[in-house]
C-alpha positions as CSV (number, residue, x, y, z in Angstrom):
1,M,0.0,0.0,0.0
2,S,1.3,3.4,-0.8
3,N,0.9,6.7,0.9
4,T,0.3,10.0,-1.1
5,T,0.9,13.4,0.5
6,T,0.6,16.8,-1.1
7,Y,3.0,19.5,0.1
8,K,2.7,23.2,-0.8
9,V,6.1,24.7,-1.7
10,T,6.7,28.4,-2.1
11,G,9.4,30.2,-4.1
12,M,9.4,28.0,-7.2
13,T,9.4,30.0,-10.4
14,C,10.8,27.9,-13.2
15,G,11.7,24.4,-14.5
16,H,15.0,24.4,-12.7
17,C,13.0,24.9,-9.4
18,V,10.9,21.9,-10.3
19,S,13.9,19.8,-11.0
20,A,15.7,20.8,-7.8
21,V,12.7,20.0,-5.6
22,T,12.0,16.7,-7.4
23,S,15.6,15.7,-7.0
24,E,16.0,16.4,-3.3
25,V,12.6,15.0,-2.3
26,S,13.3,11.8,-4.4
27,K,16.3,11.2,-2.2
28,I,14.1,10.5,0.9
29,G,14.0,6.8,1.7
30,G,10.8,5.1,0.7
31,V,9.8,7.8,-1.9
32,S,8.6,6.2,-5.1
33,D,7.3,9.2,-7.1
34,V,7.4,13.0,-6.9
35,Q,5.2,15.2,-9.1
36,V,5.6,19.0,-9.0
37,D,3.1,21.4,-10.3
38,L,4.9,24.7,-10.8
39,A,1.7,26.8,-11.2
40,S,0.1,25.7,-7.9
41,G,3.3,25.0,-5.9
42,D,1.9,21.5,-5.2
43,V,4.4,18.7,-4.7
44,V,2.7,15.3,-4.7
45,V,4.8,12.6,-3.1
46,T,4.1,8.9,-3.2
47,S,5.9,6.8,-0.7
48,A,5.8,3.3,0.8
49,A,4.9,4.7,4.3
50,P,4.0,8.1,5.7
51,L,7.0,10.4,5.6
52,D,8.3,12.6,8.4
53,T,7.3,16.1,7.5
54,E,10.7,17.4,8.8
55,D,12.5,15.1,6.4
56,V,10.5,16.6,3.5
57,R,11.0,20.1,4.9
58,A,14.8,19.5,5.0
59,A,14.8,18.3,1.4
60,V,12.8,21.3,0.2
61,D,15.1,23.6,2.2
62,E,18.2,21.9,0.6
63,A,16.7,22.6,-2.8
64,G,16.4,26.3,-1.8
65,Y,12.6,26.6,-1.2
66,E,10.1,26.6,1.6
67,L,7.6,24.0,2.7
68,A,4.4,25.9,3.4
69,A,1.7,23.2,4.1
70,T,1.0,19.5,4.0
71,T,-2.1,17.6,3.0
72,T,-2.3,13.8,3.3
73,T,-4.7,12.0,1.0
């Protein structure tokens, strides 16, 4: 069973931003898919188990952006 969580990331303005966030979040253990919507700032992460929000926040920070909100679906 997989877990899907949508995170709101602020500060992304271009394709490079999308690539940076996708790359860093993909490095988190258990992550199987990352989809970034530049227009909305939504980052949809699919993982084997629920992720620690602080791990995601650290990855987004490493990419140079800010995690603003989280929604689990």
